[in-house]
Each structure stands twice: as C-alpha cells, then as structure tokens.
N, CA and C atoms as an extended XYZ file, in Angstrom:
180
Properties=species:S:1:pos:R:3:atomname:S:1:resname:S:1:resid:I:1 pbc="F F F"
N         0.846       -1.180        0.000 N   UNK     1
C         0.000        0.000        0.000 CA  UNK     1
C         0.890        1.241        0.000 C   UNK     1
N         0.760        2.110       -0.999 N   UNK     2
C         1.637        3.273       -1.080 CA  UNK     2
C         1.276        4.318       -0.015 C   UNK     2
N         2.285        5.040        0.444 N   UNK     3
C         2.066        6.098        1.436 CA  UNK     3
C         2.136        7.457        0.761 C   UNK     3
N         1.587        8.449        1.409 N   UNK     4
C         1.635        9.818        0.885 CA  UNK     4
C         2.867       10.499        1.456 C   UNK     4
N         3.964       10.416        0.769 N   UNK     5
C         5.213       10.993        1.252 CA  UNK     5
C         5.988        9.979        2.079 C   UNK     5
N         7.292       10.116        2.071 N   UNK     6
C         8.107        9.143        2.787 CA  UNK     6
C         8.175        9.478        4.274 C   UNK     6
N         8.395        8.447        5.072 N   UNK     7
C         8.473        8.645        6.524 CA  UNK     7
C         9.774        9.327        6.929 C   UNK     7
N        10.769        9.348        6.034 N   UNK     8
C        12.031       10.018        6.371 CA  UNK     8
C        11.864       11.532        6.398 C   UNK     8
N        10.831       12.044        5.725 N   UNK     9
C        10.596       13.490        5.712 CA  UNK     9
C         9.646       13.938        6.815 C   UNK     9
N         9.194       13.061        7.653 N   UNK    10
C         8.228       13.409        8.698 CA  UNK    10
C         8.860       14.360        9.716 C   UNK    10
N         8.181       15.436       10.032 N   UNK    11
C         8.665       16.403       11.018 CA  UNK    11
C         9.736       17.330       10.486 C   UNK    11
N         9.882       17.427        9.174 N   UNK    12
C        10.956       18.229        8.577 CA  UNK    12
C        10.797       19.712        8.918 C   UNK    12
N         9.611       20.248        8.725 N   UNK    13
C         9.409       21.683        8.928 CA  UNK    13
C         9.514       22.042       10.401 C   UNK    13
N         8.938       21.222       11.264 N   UNK    14
C         8.996       21.513       12.695 CA  UNK    14
C        10.425       21.453       13.203 C   UNK    14
N        11.200       20.542       12.665 N   UNK    15
C        12.594       20.453       13.082 CA  UNK    15
C        13.434       21.631       12.619 C   UNK    15
N        13.054       22.267       11.519 N   UNK    16
C        13.831       23.380       10.974 CA  UNK    16
C        13.496       24.717       11.622 C   UNK    16
N        12.330       24.841       12.207 N   UNK    17
C        11.943       26.140       12.766 CA  UNK    17
C        12.707       26.408       14.058 C   UNK    17
N        13.132       27.664       14.261 N   UNK    18
C        13.875       27.984       15.485 CA  UNK    18
C        12.970       27.950       16.710 C   UNK    18
N        13.546       27.560       17.821 N   UNK    19
C        12.792       27.476       19.070 CA  UNK    19
C        12.588       28.872       19.641 C   UNK    19
N        11.346       29.213       19.934 N   UNK    20
C        11.014       30.506       20.520 CA  UNK    20
C        10.459       30.255       21.911 C   UNK    20
N        11.043       30.910       22.899 N   UNK    21
C        10.581       30.741       24.272 CA  UNK    21
C         9.256       31.464       24.461 C   UNK    21
N         8.327       30.825       25.143 N   UNK    22
C         7.042       31.449       25.415 CA  UNK    22
C         7.168       32.471       26.516 C   UNK    22
N         6.266       33.462       26.500 N   UNK    23
C         6.304       34.474       27.554 CA  UNK    23
C         5.662       33.922       28.815 C   UNK    23
N         6.112       34.399       29.949 N   UNK    24
C         5.555       33.951       31.212 CA  UNK    24
C         4.211       34.625       31.428 C   UNK    24
N         3.194       33.841       31.685 N   UNK    25
C         1.857       34.378       31.861 CA  UNK    25
C         1.489       34.351       33.337 C   UNK    25
N         0.978       35.457       33.806 N   UNK    26
C         0.540       35.528       35.193 CA  UNK    26
C        -0.956       35.774       35.208 C   UNK    26
N        -1.657       35.025       36.009 N   UNK    27
C        -3.100       35.186       36.106 CA  UNK    27
C        -3.464       36.305       37.058 C   UNK    27
N        -4.708       36.718       37.010 N   UNK    28
C        -5.151       37.761       37.920 CA  UNK    28
C        -5.439       37.154       39.295 C   UNK    28
N        -5.371       37.976       40.288 N   UNK    29
C        -5.657       37.551       41.646 CA  UNK    29
C        -7.156       37.247       41.754 C   UNK    29
N        -7.515       36.128       42.367 N   UNK    30
C        -8.922       35.727       42.408 CA  UNK    30
C        -9.772       36.705       43.224 C   UNK    30
N        -9.205       37.293       44.280 N   UNK    31
C        -9.995       38.238       45.067 CA  UNK    31
C       -10.273       39.509       44.269 C   UNK    31
N        -9.313       39.928       43.419 N   UNK    32
C        -9.553       41.096       42.573 CA  UNK    32
C       -10.609       40.792       41.520 C   UNK    32
N       -10.582       39.574       40.997 N   UNK    33
C       -11.579       39.179       40.001 CA  UNK    33
C       -12.974       39.157       40.630 C   UNK    33
N       -13.066       38.600       41.855 N   UNK    34
C       -14.357       38.555       42.546 CA  UNK    34
C       -14.863       39.958       42.854 C   UNK    34
N       -13.946       40.842       43.232 N   UNK    35
C       -14.327       42.221       43.532 CA  UNK    35
C       -14.861       42.909       42.276 C   UNK    35
N       -14.214       42.634       41.141 N   UNK    36
C       -14.660       43.209       39.872 CA  UNK    36
C       -16.044       42.695       39.502 C   UNK    36
N       -16.274       41.397       39.669 N   UNK    37
C       -17.584       40.814       39.365 CA  UNK    37
C       -18.662       41.387       40.278 C   UNK    37
N       -18.348       41.544       41.567 N   UNK    38
C       -19.290       42.107       42.530 CA  UNK    38
C       -19.678       43.528       42.117 C   UNK    38
N       -18.674       44.306       41.741 N   UNK    39
C       -18.928       45.695       41.351 CA  UNK    39
C       -19.797       45.749       40.096 C   UNK    39
N       -19.496       44.903       39.112 N   UNK    40
C       -20.265       44.921       37.866 CA  UNK    40
C       -21.714       44.516       38.095 C   UNK    40
N       -21.923       43.444       38.855 N   UNK    41
C       -23.267       42.886       38.954 CA  UNK    41
C       -24.142       43.597       39.972 C   UNK    41
N       -23.589       43.934       41.136 N   UNK    42
C       -24.423       44.500       42.194 CA  UNK    42
C       -24.408       46.019       42.228 C   UNK    42
N       -23.257       46.623       42.010 N   UNK    43
C       -23.187       48.077       42.101 CA  UNK    43
C       -23.637       48.724       40.799 C   UNK    43
N       -23.172       48.200       39.654 N   UNK    44
C       -23.527       48.786       38.363 CA  UNK    44
C       -24.786       48.182       37.762 C   UNK    44
N       -25.358       47.147       38.411 N   UNK    45
C       -26.573       46.465       37.955 CA  UNK    45
C       -26.481       46.004       36.505 C   UNK    45
N       -25.399       45.333       36.176 N   UNK    46
C       -25.234       44.840       34.814 CA  UNK    46
C       -25.685       43.400       34.703 C   UNK    46
N       -26.168       43.054       33.539 N   UNK    47
C       -26.588       41.683       33.252 CA  UNK    47
C       -25.354       40.861       32.921 C   UNK    47
N       -25.267       39.588       33.336 N   UNK    48
C       -24.103       38.770       33.012 CA  UNK    48
C       -23.954       38.590       31.506 C   UNK    48
N       -22.724       38.551       31.025 N   UNK    49
C       -22.451       38.364       29.610 CA  UNK    49
C       -21.859       39.617       29.005 C   UNK    49
N       -22.038       39.790       27.720 N   UNK    50
C       -21.491       40.953       27.039 CA  UNK    50
C       -22.400       42.137       27.304 C   UNK    50
N       -21.855       43.132       27.981 N   UNK    51
C       -22.673       44.250       28.445 CA  UNK    51
C       -22.462       45.482       27.592 C   UNK    51
N       -22.936       45.462       26.367 N   UNK    52
C       -22.909       46.666       25.548 CA  UNK    52
C       -24.056       47.548       26.027 C   UNK    52
N       -23.861       48.856       26.063 N   UNK    53
C       -24.904       49.721       26.626 CA  UNK    53
C       -26.257       49.595       25.931 C   UNK    53
N       -26.297       49.355       24.629 N   UNK    54
C       -27.570       49.256       23.938 CA  UNK    54
C       -28.244       47.918       24.091 C   UNK    54
N       -27.534       46.908       24.576 N   UNK    55
C       -28.084       45.567       24.636 CA  UNK    55
C       -28.406       45.095       26.041 C   UNK    55
N       -28.398       46.008       26.996 N   UNK    56
C       -28.669       45.610       28.376 CA  UNK    56
C       -30.101       45.178       28.535 C   UNK    56
N       -30.294       44.099       29.293 N   UNK    57
C       -31.632       43.600       29.565 CA  UNK    57
C       -31.942       43.774       31.025 C   UNK    57
N       -33.207       43.709       31.373 N   UNK    58
C       -33.579       43.816       32.773 CA  UNK    58
C       -33.253       42.536       33.502 C   UNK    58
N       -32.925       42.687       34.781 N   UNK    59
C       -32.719       41.513       35.627 CA  UNK    59
C       -34.073       40.925       35.984 C   UNK    59
N       -34.136       39.641       36.131 N   UNK    60
C       -35.394       38.994       36.508 CA  UNK    60
C       -35.556       38.971       37.991 C   UNK    60
C-alpha cells in the first residue's frame, strides 16, 4: 500500500523552525476578580455576559 510521502521526511518543517521561548503568563488575583464581578453585577446592575450599553436587559 503506497504512502503519501516518505516517513524520512516526517517532522521536517517543525525540526527546521527555530525554538522561541514562550512568555511567562501571570493570572489575575482571584480576590480582585471577585471584587470586579461584585462591582459589575451588584453596584452597576449589569446583566451577566457581554454588556454593551444598547443591549442591556432587565434583571429577573
């Protein structure tokens, strides 16, 4: 059964590309995130989700 391309060429492009180090990612503090959610939902009375000013719905 013929193959599509030889197995000796497998991984050729990935092996040729230079290694780039990823940037260090830091997450947000959970208490700050909770404070932000509290402010949005209770103080600003926003509906959960995408809160564009023209698309706001009433809370039930």
